[in-house]
C-alpha positions as CSV (number, residue, x, y, z in Angstrom):
1,M,41.1,61.0,-168.5
2,A,40.3,64.3,-166.8
3,I,37.9,64.4,-163.9
4,N,35.3,67.1,-164.5
5,N,33.2,66.5,-161.4
6,I,34.5,66.0,-157.8
7,H,31.7,65.0,-155.4
8,G,29.2,67.1,-157.2
9,F,31.5,70.1,-157.7
10,D,32.9,71.3,-161.0
11,A,36.7,70.4,-160.9
12,K,37.7,73.8,-162.4
13,H,36.0,75.7,-159.6
14,V,37.5,73.4,-157.0
15,R,41.0,74.1,-158.2
16,E,40.4,77.9,-158.1
17,L,39.4,77.9,-154.4
18,K,42.0,79.3,-152.1
19,P,42.1,78.1,-148.5
20,K,41.4,80.6,-145.8
21,K,44.1,81.4,-143.3
22,F,43.0,81.7,-139.7
23,T,45.1,83.5,-137.1
24,A,45.0,82.7,-133.4
25,V,42.9,85.8,-132.8
26,S,40.3,85.0,-135.4
27,Y,40.1,81.4,-134.1
28,L,39.6,82.6,-130.5
29,K,37.0,85.2,-131.6
30,N,35.0,82.5,-133.4
31,Q,35.2,80.2,-130.4
32,L,34.0,83.1,-128.1
33,I,31.0,83.8,-130.4
34,F,30.1,80.1,-130.5
35,L,30.3,79.8,-126.7
36,K,28.3,83.0,-126.1
37,R,25.5,81.7,-128.4
38,L,25.6,78.3,-126.7
39,N,25.5,79.8,-123.3
40,N,22.3,81.7,-124.2
41,D,20.6,78.4,-125.0
42,L,21.9,76.4,-122.0
43,D,20.5,76.4,-118.5
44,P,23.1,78.0,-116.3
45,D,22.2,75.6,-113.4
46,T,23.4,72.5,-115.3
47,K,26.9,71.2,-115.3
48,T,27.2,71.9,-119.0
49,G,25.9,75.4,-118.6
50,M,28.4,76.1,-115.8
51,L,31.4,74.7,-117.8
52,V,30.5,76.8,-120.9
53,G,30.0,79.9,-118.8
54,A,33.4,79.3,-117.1
55,Q,35.2,79.2,-120.5
56,I,33.9,82.5,-121.7
57,P,36.0,84.7,-119.3
58,N,39.1,82.5,-120.1
59,L,38.7,83.2,-123.8
60,E,38.1,86.9,-123.2
61,M,41.3,87.1,-121.2
62,A,43.2,85.2,-123.9
63,L,41.9,87.7,-126.5
64,E,43.0,90.7,-124.4
65,E,46.5,89.3,-124.1
66,L,46.8,88.6,-127.8
67,D,45.4,92.0,-128.8
68,V,48.3,93.8,-127.1
């Protein structure tokens, strides 16, 4: 018996999907974008705001090293 429906998706289309391949650079860029957006929403005087703000320069330095 063939399964035609997997969790609400047509099985034929699920089989045709190809997984995306992420590189280290694209992963770090996505993290940097997320942290910058999160940093805009957080109060910089809170502990969470300071921790997020401290990670942004670390990611920027890592991206500079990988782009070489």
